[in-house]
N, C-alpha and C positions, 0 to 999 in steps of 0.2 A: 805455128804461131797464129794467132788472131789479129788480123791487120784491120778491122773493122773499126771504124771511127765512131767511138760511142760518146765522146766526151771532148770538150776543147783540150783537154789534157794530152789526148791522142793526135792532136795534129802537130806535125812537124813544125810548122811556123810559131805555135806558141811555145812549143820546147826550146826552140832556137831563141825566140825572143826572152825566155826566162833566163837562159844561159847567158845573154848579152847583157840583162839588167845586172847580174852579178859582177861582170868585167867592167862595166860601166861604174857601179858603185865604188868598186875597187880603185878606180881611177880616180874619181871625184874625191874620194877620201883623201887622197894626197894634195888636195888643192888647199891654198890659203884659207885661214879661217874666216878672213872678212867676206870670202865669197860665198860663204854657207847660206845666206839668203838671196844671193844673186845667181850667178849663172849655173851653180852646183844645184840649188834648187830647182830651177828651171830645167836642168839637164836631168835630174832623178825624175821629175814629175814627166818629161816627155817620155822617158825609156820605159817607165812602167806602164804608160798610157798604151804602148804599143801591144803589150801582152794582154793588158785589160779590155782593150777593144777586140782584140781576137776572141777573148773570151766572151763577152758581150754579144758578139757577132753570132756564136755559136747558139746562144740562147733565144735568138730570133727565129720566127717560125718561117718568115717569107725570105725568099732568095734576096731581094730588093732591099729589105731591112739589112739582112747580113752583109750584104755589099757595102752599105753606107758605113757599117763599122769598121771592115776591113780598109776602107779607103781612108777612115780616121787613122788607122792604125799605121797605115803608110805614111801618112803626114806627120804622126808622131815620130815615126823612124826618121825621116829626114830633117825634123825640127832638132831631135837630138844630134843628128850629123853636124847641123850647122853650129850647135852649141859647142861641140868638140873642136870644130874647126877655129871657132872665134877663140875658143880656151888657148888652143895652139898658139894662135896669133898674139895673144895677149901674154904669152910665156908662161902659162898655168902648167903646161905639161914639160916637166923636167926631163932630163936625159934619161935618168933611170926609169922613166915610165913610157918613153917614146916608144917601145916595142909593144907596150899593151895597147897605147894609142892606134899604131897603125894595124894591130889584130882587129881592133873593135871597128876602124873604119873598114876593113876588108870583112868583117861579119855583117855590118850594116849593108854593104853592097850585096852580099850574098843574100840575106833575109829580104832584102828588097825585091830581088828577083823571085824568090819563092812567093813572097806576098803578091807580085805582079802575076805570077802563074795561078794562084789561087783566086785572084780577081778574074782572071780569064775562065776559070772553071766554073765559079758562080755566074757569070755573065753568059755562058752557054747554058746553064740551066734555067736563067730566067727567059732566053729565048725559046726554051723548049717548051715553056707553060703556055 
């Protein structure tokens, strides 16, 4: 099995981010219709931004440029978490979706750790230059 990273699609953090997008969309689809252009729109934009920034980072030549987009990805991940916590406090997360909500929060924590590890790896490469 060839584990060489040839594309952003080979990065585990991008793969996890795309899986998280699907879960977040499923959760947001159960929200009230009047939130379609409110917190749902903001939350969908922020979770998609996580994977998009990872992909954009991969297309950058210099490690410093890559790092900037990975920081943006981490910021979008935390923005998504904030939208979800606020949604729960507003009562948009119903009992039948509570387990999905908790699973997503756990996935966000796990992905955040992996993104931090990737940031550390990129930072080491910058220091070697």
